BALUM-290587 format. One record per residue: residue number from 0; chain; x, y, z of N, C-alpha, C in turn. Coordinates in Angstrom, 1 decimal. Example, Ala and Ser with C-alpha at 12.3 -4.5 7.8 and 13.67 -1.06 7.14 Angstrom:
<rs>
balo:0	drenza:A	n.x:13.2	n.y:-5.7	n.z:7.8	ca.x:12.3	ca.y:-4.5	ca.z:7.8	c.x:13.2	c.y:-3.3	c.z:7.8
balo:1	drenza:A	n.x:12.8	n.y:-2.2	n.z:7.1	ca.x:13.7	ca.y:-1.1	ca.z:7.1	c.x:12.9	c.y:0.0	c.z:7.9
</rs>
This chain:
<rs>
balo:0	drenza:A	n.x:115.9	n.y:111.9	n.z:105.2	ca.x:116.5	ca.y:112.4	ca.z:106.4	c.x:115.0	c.y:112.8	c.z:106.1
balo:1	drenza:A	n.x:114.7	n.y:113.5	n.z:107.7	ca.x:113.1	ca.y:113.5	ca.z:107.7	c.x:113.5	c.y:114.9	c.z:108.0
balo:2	drenza:A	n.x:112.7	n.y:115.9	n.z:107.4	ca.x:112.9	ca.y:117.7	ca.z:107.2	c.x:112.3	c.y:118.0	c.z:108.7
balo:3	drenza:A	n.x:113.4	n.y:119.0	n.z:108.8	ca.x:113.4	ca.y:119.2	ca.z:110.2	c.x:112.5	c.y:120.0	c.z:110.7
balo:4	drenza:A	n.x:111.8	n.y:120.3	n.z:112.0	ca.x:110.8	ca.y:121.0	ca.z:112.2	c.x:111.8	c.y:122.8	c.z:112.5
balo:5	drenza:A	n.x:110.2	n.y:124.4	n.z:111.7	ca.x:110.8	ca.y:125.2	ca.z:111.4	c.x:111.6	c.y:125.6	c.z:112.8
balo:6	drenza:A	n.x:112.5	n.y:126.7	n.z:113.0	ca.x:114.0	ca.y:127.1	ca.z:114.3	c.x:113.0	c.y:128.6	c.z:114.5
balo:7	drenza:A	n.x:112.7	n.y:129.0	n.z:115.4	ca.x:113.1	ca.y:130.4	ca.z:115.2	c.x:113.6	c.y:130.8	c.z:116.3
balo:8	drenza:A	n.x:113.6	n.y:132.3	n.z:116.1	ca.x:114.4	ca.y:133.5	ca.z:116.7	c.x:113.8	c.y:134.4	c.z:116.8
balo:9	drenza:A	n.x:114.8	n.y:135.5	n.z:117.8	ca.x:114.0	ca.y:136.6	ca.z:117.8	c.x:115.3	c.y:137.8	c.z:116.7
balo:10	drenza:A	n.x:114.9	n.y:138.8	n.z:116.8	ca.x:115.5	ca.y:140.3	ca.z:115.8	c.x:114.7	c.y:141.3	c.z:116.3
balo:11	drenza:A	n.x:115.3	n.y:141.5	n.z:117.6	ca.x:114.9	ca.y:142.9	ca.z:118.7	c.x:113.3	c.y:142.6	c.z:118.6
balo:12	drenza:A	n.x:112.8	n.y:143.1	n.z:118.3	ca.x:110.9	ca.y:143.0	ca.z:118.1	c.x:110.5	c.y:142.0	c.z:117.0
balo:13	drenza:A	n.x:111.0	n.y:141.0	n.z:116.8	ca.x:110.3	ca.y:140.5	ca.z:115.3	c.x:111.3	c.y:139.0	c.z:115.9
balo:14	drenza:A	n.x:110.2	n.y:138.1	n.z:115.0	ca.x:110.4	ca.y:136.6	ca.z:115.1	c.x:110.5	c.y:136.3	c.z:113.7
balo:15	drenza:A	n.x:112.0	n.y:135.9	n.z:113.7	ca.x:112.3	ca.y:135.2	ca.z:112.7	c.x:112.3	c.y:133.7	c.z:112.4
balo:16	drenza:A	n.x:111.3	n.y:132.7	n.z:111.3	ca.x:111.5	ca.y:131.1	ca.z:111.1	c.x:112.4	c.y:131.3	c.z:110.0
balo:17	drenza:A	n.x:113.5	n.y:129.8	n.z:110.3	ca.x:114.3	ca.y:129.2	ca.z:109.4	c.x:114.2	c.y:127.5	c.z:109.3
balo:18	drenza:A	n.x:114.7	n.y:127.5	n.z:108.7	ca.x:114.4	ca.y:126.0	ca.z:108.3	c.x:116.3	c.y:125.5	c.z:108.7
balo:19	drenza:A	n.x:116.0	n.y:124.3	n.z:109.3	ca.x:117.8	ca.y:124.3	ca.z:109.6	c.x:118.7	c.y:124.1	c.z:108.9
balo:20	drenza:A	n.x:120.1	n.y:123.8	n.z:108.8	ca.x:120.7	ca.y:123.7	ca.z:107.9	c.x:120.9	c.y:122.3	c.z:107.9
balo:21	drenza:A	n.x:120.3	n.y:121.8	n.z:108.1	ca.x:120.6	ca.y:119.7	ca.z:108.0	c.x:119.4	c.y:119.3	c.z:106.8
balo:22	drenza:A	n.x:118.2	n.y:120.4	n.z:107.2	ca.x:117.1	ca.y:120.3	ca.z:106.4	c.x:117.5	c.y:120.7	c.z:105.0
balo:23	drenza:A	n.x:118.1	n.y:122.1	n.z:104.8	ca.x:118.6	ca.y:123.0	ca.z:103.8	c.x:119.5	c.y:121.9	c.z:103.0
balo:24	drenza:A	n.x:120.5	n.y:121.5	n.z:103.6	ca.x:121.9	ca.y:120.6	ca.z:102.6	c.x:121.0	c.y:119.4	c.z:101.7
balo:25	drenza:A	n.x:119.6	n.y:118.4	n.z:102.9	ca.x:119.3	ca.y:117.4	ca.z:102.5	c.x:118.6	c.y:117.9	c.z:101.0
balo:26	drenza:A	n.x:117.4	n.y:118.8	n.z:100.8	ca.x:117.0	ca.y:119.3	ca.z:100.1	c.x:117.5	c.y:119.9	c.z:99.1
balo:27	drenza:A	n.x:118.8	n.y:120.4	n.z:99.1	ca.x:119.7	ca.y:121.0	ca.z:98.4	c.x:120.1	c.y:119.5	c.z:97.3
balo:28	drenza:A	n.x:119.9	n.y:118.6	n.z:97.9	ca.x:120.6	ca.y:117.0	ca.z:97.5	c.x:120.1	c.y:116.5	c.z:96.6
balo:29	drenza:A	n.x:118.7	n.y:116.2	n.z:97.1	ca.x:117.0	ca.y:116.2	ca.z:96.3	c.x:117.4	c.y:116.8	c.z:95.1
balo:30	drenza:A	n.x:117.3	n.y:117.8	n.z:95.1	ca.x:116.9	ca.y:119.1	ca.z:93.7	c.x:118.0	c.y:118.9	c.z:93.6
balo:31	drenza:A	n.x:119.2	n.y:118.8	n.z:93.1	ca.x:120.5	ca.y:118.5	ca.z:92.3	c.x:120.0	c.y:116.5	c.z:91.9
balo:32	drenza:A	n.x:119.9	n.y:115.9	n.z:92.6	ca.x:119.4	ca.y:114.3	ca.z:91.9	c.x:117.9	c.y:114.8	c.z:91.0
balo:33	drenza:A	n.x:117.5	n.y:115.5	n.z:91.3	ca.x:115.8	ca.y:115.7	ca.z:90.4	c.x:116.3	c.y:116.7	c.z:89.0
balo:34	drenza:A	n.x:117.6	n.y:117.3	n.z:88.9	ca.x:117.9	ca.y:117.4	ca.z:87.4	c.x:118.2	c.y:117.0	c.z:87.5
balo:35	drenza:A	n.x:119.1	n.y:116.1	n.z:87.3	ca.x:119.8	ca.y:115.2	ca.z:87.0	c.x:119.0	c.y:114.2	c.z:86.3
balo:36	drenza:A	n.x:117.7	n.y:114.0	n.z:87.2	ca.x:116.7	ca.y:113.2	ca.z:86.2	c.x:115.7	c.y:113.8	c.z:84.8
balo:37	drenza:A	n.x:115.4	n.y:114.8	n.z:85.7	ca.x:115.2	ca.y:115.6	ca.z:84.0	c.x:115.7	c.y:116.0	c.z:83.1
balo:38	drenza:A	n.x:116.5	n.y:116.3	n.z:83.1	ca.x:117.6	ca.y:116.6	ca.z:82.5	c.x:117.0	c.y:118.0	c.z:82.1
balo:39	drenza:A	n.x:116.4	n.y:118.2	n.z:81.0	ca.x:116.1	ca.y:119.6	ca.z:80.0	c.x:114.4	c.y:119.3	c.z:79.9
balo:40	drenza:A	n.x:113.6	n.y:118.5	n.z:80.7	ca.x:112.1	ca.y:118.3	ca.z:81.0	c.x:111.5	c.y:120.0	c.z:81.6
balo:41	drenza:A	n.x:110.7	n.y:120.2	n.z:81.2	ca.x:110.2	ca.y:121.3	ca.z:82.2	c.x:109.1	c.y:120.3	c.z:83.6
balo:42	drenza:A	n.x:109.4	n.y:121.8	n.z:84.1	ca.x:108.4	ca.y:121.0	ca.z:85.1	c.x:106.7	c.y:120.6	c.z:85.2
balo:43	drenza:A	n.x:106.2	n.y:119.3	n.z:85.5	ca.x:105.1	ca.y:119.2	ca.z:85.3	c.x:104.2	c.y:120.0	c.z:85.8
balo:44	drenza:A	n.x:102.5	n.y:120.2	n.z:85.6	ca.x:101.8	ca.y:120.9	ca.z:85.6	c.x:100.6	c.y:120.7	c.z:85.7
balo:45	drenza:A	n.x:100.5	n.y:119.6	n.z:85.9	ca.x:98.9	ca.y:118.7	ca.z:86.1	c.x:99.0	c.y:117.6	c.z:87.4
balo:46	drenza:A	n.x:97.4	n.y:117.2	n.z:87.8	ca.x:97.7	ca.y:116.4	ca.z:88.9	c.x:98.7	c.y:115.3	c.z:89.1
balo:47	drenza:A	n.x:98.8	n.y:114.9	n.z:90.6	ca.x:100.5	ca.y:114.4	ca.z:90.0	c.x:100.3	c.y:113.0	c.z:90.8
balo:48	drenza:A	n.x:100.8	n.y:111.8	n.z:91.0	ca.x:100.9	ca.y:111.0	ca.z:92.0	c.x:102.1	c.y:110.7	c.z:92.3
balo:49	drenza:A	n.x:102.6	n.y:110.3	n.z:93.3	ca.x:104.2	ca.y:110.1	ca.z:93.9	c.x:104.0	c.y:109.2	c.z:94.1
balo:50	drenza:A	n.x:104.9	n.y:108.7	n.z:94.4	ca.x:105.6	ca.y:106.8	ca.z:94.9	c.x:106.9	c.y:107.0	c.z:95.7
balo:51	drenza:A	n.x:107.1	n.y:107.0	n.z:97.0	ca.x:108.7	ca.y:106.8	ca.z:97.6	c.x:108.6	c.y:105.4	c.z:98.2
balo:52	drenza:A	n.x:109.6	n.y:104.9	n.z:98.1	ca.x:110.0	ca.y:103.8	ca.z:98.7	c.x:111.5	c.y:104.1	c.z:99.7
balo:53	drenza:A	n.x:111.3	n.y:104.0	n.z:100.2	ca.x:112.3	ca.y:104.9	ca.z:101.3	c.x:113.2	c.y:103.4	c.z:101.7
balo:54	drenza:A	n.x:114.8	n.y:103.4	n.z:101.3	ca.x:115.5	ca.y:101.7	ca.z:102.7	c.x:116.1	c.y:102.6	c.z:103.3
balo:55	drenza:A	n.x:115.9	n.y:101.9	n.z:104.6	ca.x:117.1	ca.y:102.0	ca.z:105.2	c.x:117.8	c.y:100.7	c.z:106.0
balo:56	drenza:A	n.x:119.2	n.y:101.4	n.z:106.5	ca.x:120.0	ca.y:100.3	ca.z:106.8	c.x:120.0	c.y:99.5	c.z:108.0
balo:57	drenza:A	n.x:120.0	n.y:98.4	n.z:108.1	ca.x:120.1	ca.y:97.6	ca.z:109.0	c.x:120.8	c.y:97.7	c.z:110.2
balo:58	drenza:A	n.x:120.6	n.y:98.6	n.z:111.4	ca.x:121.7	ca.y:98.5	ca.z:112.6	c.x:122.4	c.y:97.6	c.z:112.7
balo:59	drenza:A	n.x:124.0	n.y:98.1	n.z:112.8	ca.x:124.8	ca.y:96.5	ca.z:113.2	c.x:125.0	c.y:95.7	c.z:114.5
balo:60	drenza:A	n.x:123.8	n.y:96.5	n.z:115.2	ca.x:123.9	ca.y:96.0	ca.z:116.8	c.x:122.4	c.y:94.8	c.z:116.3
balo:61	drenza:A	n.x:122.3	n.y:95.0	n.z:115.2	ca.x:120.9	ca.y:93.6	ca.z:115.2	c.x:121.9	c.y:92.5	c.z:114.9
balo:62	drenza:A	n.x:121.1	n.y:91.4	n.z:115.2	ca.x:121.5	ca.y:89.9	ca.z:115.5	c.x:121.8	c.y:89.4	c.z:113.7
balo:63	drenza:A	n.x:122.7	n.y:88.2	n.z:113.5	ca.x:121.9	ca.y:87.7	ca.z:112.0	c.x:120.5	c.y:87.3	c.z:111.4
balo:64	drenza:A	n.x:119.9	n.y:86.4	n.z:112.5	ca.x:118.4	ca.y:86.1	ca.z:112.8	c.x:118.1	c.y:87.1	c.z:112.4
balo:65	drenza:A	n.x:118.5	n.y:88.8	n.z:113.3	ca.x:116.9	ca.y:89.7	ca.z:113.0	c.x:117.3	c.y:90.3	c.z:111.6
balo:66	drenza:A	n.x:118.8	n.y:90.1	n.z:111.3	ca.x:118.9	ca.y:91.0	ca.z:109.5	c.x:118.2	c.y:90.0	c.z:108.7
balo:67	drenza:A	n.x:118.8	n.y:89.6	n.z:108.7	ca.x:117.5	ca.y:88.0	ca.z:108.0	c.x:116.4	c.y:88.6	c.z:107.8
balo:68	drenza:A	n.x:115.7	n.y:88.9	n.z:109.1	ca.x:114.3	ca.y:89.4	ca.z:109.1	c.x:113.6	c.y:89.9	c.z:108.4
balo:69	drenza:A	n.x:114.7	n.y:91.1	n.z:108.6	ca.x:114.7	ca.y:92.6	ca.z:108.2	c.x:114.5	c.y:92.5	c.z:106.7
balo:70	drenza:A	n.x:115.8	n.y:92.0	n.z:105.9	ca.x:115.6	ca.y:91.8	ca.z:104.7	c.x:114.6	c.y:90.8	c.z:103.8
balo:71	drenza:A	n.x:113.7	n.y:90.2	n.z:104.1	ca.x:112.8	ca.y:89.1	ca.z:103.9	c.x:111.3	c.y:89.9	c.z:104.4
balo:72	drenza:A	n.x:111.3	n.y:91.1	n.z:104.8	ca.x:110.0	ca.y:91.9	ca.z:104.7	c.x:109.0	c.y:91.4	c.z:106.5
balo:73	drenza:A	n.x:109.9	n.y:90.1	n.z:107.2	ca.x:108.9	ca.y:89.7	ca.z:108.5	c.x:109.5	c.y:90.9	c.z:109.5
balo:74	drenza:A	n.x:109.8	n.y:91.6	n.z:109.3	ca.x:110.8	ca.y:92.6	ca.z:110.7	c.x:110.2	c.y:93.8	c.z:109.8
balo:75	drenza:A	n.x:109.4	n.y:95.1	n.z:110.5	ca.x:109.4	ca.y:96.1	ca.z:109.1	c.x:110.1	c.y:97.5	c.z:110.1
balo:76	drenza:A	n.x:110.1	n.y:98.4	n.z:109.4	ca.x:111.1	ca.y:99.5	ca.z:109.8	c.x:110.0	c.y:100.0	c.z:110.8
balo:77	drenza:A	n.x:110.3	n.y:100.2	n.z:112.1	ca.x:109.2	ca.y:101.2	ca.z:112.9	c.x:109.5	c.y:101.9	c.z:113.3
balo:78	drenza:A	n.x:110.7	n.y:102.4	n.z:113.5	ca.x:111.8	ca.y:103.6	ca.z:113.5	c.x:111.6	c.y:104.9	c.z:112.7
balo:79	drenza:A	n.x:112.2	n.y:105.4	n.z:113.8	ca.x:112.5	ca.y:106.9	ca.z:113.0	c.x:113.0	c.y:106.6	c.z:111.9
balo:80	drenza:A	n.x:112.9	n.y:107.6	n.z:110.8	ca.x:112.1	ca.y:109.0	ca.z:110.9	c.x:110.7	c.y:108.7	c.z:110.7
balo:81	drenza:A	n.x:110.0	n.y:108.9	n.z:111.1	ca.x:108.8	ca.y:109.3	ca.z:110.6	c.x:108.4	c.y:109.5	c.z:108.6
balo:82	drenza:A	n.x:107.7	n.y:108.7	n.z:108.1	ca.x:107.6	ca.y:108.3	ca.z:107.2	c.x:107.0	c.y:109.7	c.z:105.9
balo:83	drenza:A	n.x:106.6	n.y:110.5	n.z:107.0	ca.x:105.4	ca.y:111.5	ca.z:106.5	c.x:106.6	c.y:113.0	c.z:106.5
balo:84	drenza:A	n.x:107.6	n.y:113.0	n.z:107.0	ca.x:108.3	ca.y:114.2	ca.z:107.2	c.x:109.5	c.y:114.2	c.z:106.7
balo:85	drenza:A	n.x:110.0	n.y:112.5	n.z:106.4	ca.x:111.1	ca.y:112.4	ca.z:104.7	c.x:110.2	c.y:112.2	c.z:103.3
balo:86	drenza:A	n.x:109.3	n.y:112.0	n.z:103.3	ca.x:108.4	ca.y:112.7	ca.z:101.9	c.x:108.0	c.y:114.2	c.z:101.8
balo:87	drenza:A	n.x:108.2	n.y:114.9	n.z:102.6	ca.x:108.1	ca.y:116.3	ca.z:103.3	c.x:109.5	c.y:117.1	c.z:102.6
balo:88	drenza:A	n.x:110.2	n.y:116.3	n.z:102.8	ca.x:111.6	ca.y:116.7	ca.z:102.8	c.x:112.4	c.y:116.5	c.z:101.0
balo:89	drenza:A	n.x:111.6	n.y:114.9	n.z:100.8	ca.x:111.8	ca.y:114.9	ca.z:99.7	c.x:111.4	c.y:115.7	c.z:98.5
balo:90	drenza:A	n.x:109.8	n.y:116.0	n.z:98.7	ca.x:108.8	ca.y:116.3	ca.z:97.9	c.x:109.5	c.y:118.5	c.z:97.5
balo:91	drenza:A	n.x:110.1	n.y:118.8	n.z:99.3	ca.x:109.9	ca.y:119.8	ca.z:98.7	c.x:111.8	c.y:120.2	c.z:98.3
balo:92	drenza:A	n.x:112.6	n.y:119.2	n.z:97.9	ca.x:113.6	ca.y:119.3	ca.z:97.3	c.x:112.9	c.y:119.1	c.z:95.9
balo:93	drenza:A	n.x:112.4	n.y:119.0	n.z:95.8	ca.x:111.8	ca.y:118.8	ca.z:94.0	c.x:111.1	c.y:119.2	c.z:93.5
balo:94	drenza:A	n.x:110.3	n.y:120.8	n.z:94.5	ca.x:110.0	ca.y:121.4	ca.z:93.9	c.x:110.4	c.y:122.5	c.z:93.1
balo:95	drenza:A	n.x:109.6	n.y:123.3	n.z:91.7	ca.x:109.8	ca.y:124.0	ca.z:90.9	c.x:110.8	c.y:123.0	c.z:90.0
balo:96	drenza:A	n.x:110.8	n.y:121.9	n.z:90.6	ca.x:111.7	ca.y:121.6	ca.z:89.4	c.x:111.1	c.y:120.1	c.z:88.6
balo:97	drenza:A	n.x:110.4	n.y:119.1	n.z:89.3	ca.x:110.0	ca.y:117.8	ca.z:89.1	c.x:108.6	c.y:118.9	c.z:88.2
balo:98	drenza:A	n.x:107.6	n.y:119.7	n.z:89.0	ca.x:106.5	ca.y:119.8	ca.z:89.4	c.x:106.6	c.y:121.3	c.z:89.6
balo:99	drenza:A	n.x:105.6	n.y:122.1	n.z:89.4	ca.x:105.6	ca.y:123.9	ca.z:89.7	c.x:105.1	c.y:123.8	c.z:91.2
balo:100	drenza:A	n.x:104.3	n.y:122.9	n.z:91.7	ca.x:104.1	ca.y:123.5	ca.z:93.3	c.x:103.3	c.y:121.7	c.z:93.9
balo:101	drenza:A	n.x:103.9	n.y:121.9	n.z:95.2	ca.x:103.8	ca.y:120.3	ca.z:95.4	c.x:102.0	c.y:120.1	c.z:95.9
balo:102	drenza:A	n.x:101.5	n.y:121.0	n.z:95.7	ca.x:99.9	ca.y:121.1	ca.z:95.2	c.x:99.6	c.y:120.4	c.z:94.6
balo:103	drenza:A	n.x:100.2	n.y:120.3	n.z:93.6	ca.x:99.9	ca.y:118.9	ca.z:92.5	c.x:99.5	c.y:117.7	c.z:92.5
balo:104	drenza:A	n.x:100.2	n.y:117.4	n.z:94.2	ca.x:100.4	ca.y:116.1	ca.z:94.2	c.x:98.5	c.y:116.0	c.z:95.3
balo:105	drenza:A	n.x:98.0	n.y:114.7	n.z:94.5	ca.x:96.7	ca.y:114.1	ca.z:95.2	c.x:96.7	c.y:112.6	c.z:95.0
balo:106	drenza:A	n.x:98.0	n.y:111.6	n.z:94.9	ca.x:98.3	ca.y:110.4	ca.z:95.8	c.x:99.7	c.y:111.3	c.z:96.1
balo:107	drenza:A	n.x:99.6	n.y:110.5	n.z:97.3	ca.x:100.5	ca.y:110.2	ca.z:98.2	c.x:100.9	c.y:108.5	c.z:98.5
balo:108	drenza:A	n.x:102.5	n.y:107.9	n.z:97.9	ca.x:101.9	ca.y:106.7	ca.z:98.3	c.x:103.8	c.y:106.0	c.z:99.4
balo:109	drenza:A	n.x:103.8	n.y:106.1	n.z:99.8	ca.x:105.0	ca.y:105.7	ca.z:100.9	c.x:105.8	c.y:104.4	c.z:101.8
balo:110	drenza:A	n.x:106.4	n.y:104.0	n.z:100.9	ca.x:106.8	ca.y:102.6	ca.z:101.5	c.x:108.4	c.y:102.4	c.z:102.5
balo:111	drenza:A	n.x:108.1	n.y:102.3	n.z:103.7	ca.x:109.5	ca.y:102.0	ca.z:104.4	c.x:110.0	c.y:100.7	c.z:104.6
balo:112	drenza:A	n.x:111.7	n.y:100.4	n.z:104.5	ca.x:111.8	ca.y:99.0	ca.z:104.5	c.x:113.5	c.y:99.0	c.z:104.6
balo:113	drenza:A	n.x:113.8	n.y:97.9	n.z:104.9	ca.x:115.2	ca.y:97.6	ca.z:105.4	c.x:115.9	c.y:97.4	c.z:104.0
balo:114	drenza:A	n.x:116.8	n.y:97.0	n.z:104.3	ca.x:117.8	ca.y:96.9	ca.z:102.6	c.x:119.7	c.y:97.2	c.z:103.3
balo:115	drenza:A	n.x:119.8	n.y:96.9	n.z:101.9	ca.x:121.3	ca.y:97.0	ca.z:102.4	c.x:122.0	c.y:98.0	c.z:101.8
balo:116	drenza:A	n.x:121.0	n.y:98.6	n.z:101.5	ca.x:121.9	ca.y:100.5	ca.z:100.8	c.x:120.7	c.y:101.7	c.z:101.7
balo:117	drenza:A	n.x:121.2	n.y:102.4	n.z:102.8	ca.x:120.0	ca.y:103.3	ca.z:102.4	c.x:120.0	c.y:104.1	c.z:101.0
balo:118	drenza:A	n.x:119.0	n.y:103.8	n.z:100.8	ca.x:118.8	ca.y:105.2	ca.z:99.7	c.x:116.8	c.y:105.8	c.z:99.5
balo:119	drenza:A	n.x:116.1	n.y:106.3	n.z:98.5	ca.x:115.3	ca.y:106.4	ca.z:98.4	c.x:114.5	c.y:106.9	c.z:97.1
balo:120	drenza:A	n.x:113.7	n.y:105.9	n.z:96.5	ca.x:113.5	ca.y:106.1	ca.z:95.1	c.x:112.1	c.y:106.3	c.z:95.1
balo:121	drenza:A	n.x:112.1	n.y:107.8	n.z:93.9	ca.x:110.7	ca.y:108.4	ca.z:93.6	c.x:110.3	c.y:108.0	c.z:92.2
balo:122	drenza:A	n.x:109.4	n.y:107.7	n.z:92.0	ca.x:108.1	ca.y:107.8	ca.z:90.8	c.x:107.4	c.y:108.9	c.z:91.3
balo:123	drenza:A	n.x:107.6	n.y:110.4	n.z:89.9	ca.x:106.1	ca.y:111.0	ca.z:89.8	c.x:105.5	c.y:110.4	c.z:88.7
balo:124	drenza:A	n.x:104.0	n.y:110.9	n.z:88.5	ca.x:104.0	ca.y:110.8	ca.z:87.2	c.x:102.5	c.y:111.2	c.z:87.5
balo:125	drenza:A	n.x:101.7	n.y:111.7	n.z:86.6	ca.x:100.7	ca.y:112.4	ca.z:86.2	c.x:99.7	c.y:111.6	c.z:86.5
balo:126	drenza:A	n.x:98.2	n.y:111.9	n.z:86.9	ca.x:97.2	ca.y:111.3	ca.z:87.8	c.x:96.2	c.y:110.8	c.z:87.0
</rs>
């Protein structure tokens, strides 16, 4: 899921900024999975590389021939959500669990593809 744009509301003379509920829910799911993956390990504090492989389901409206093209990568996932917005939500969800701050990520690799099951596979390692 892509990170939603911040929303604004006014409270009297003040403007309040907030993150949409769907984004907060997704980031908390990512955080829960990150905690499970990290176990008792402490957050990393060095320069990091992140590799994110996003798999999206093939739309049911696609023909068998087109679905096969999606699975063998001759047809690429060019639709929304944008890869950078999904990566943003994932990285924000992992912050303070896998690493101290997302500014530690010096190299980011994102790949979008079609597959049988929707999933996100993440690898974070020291650079």
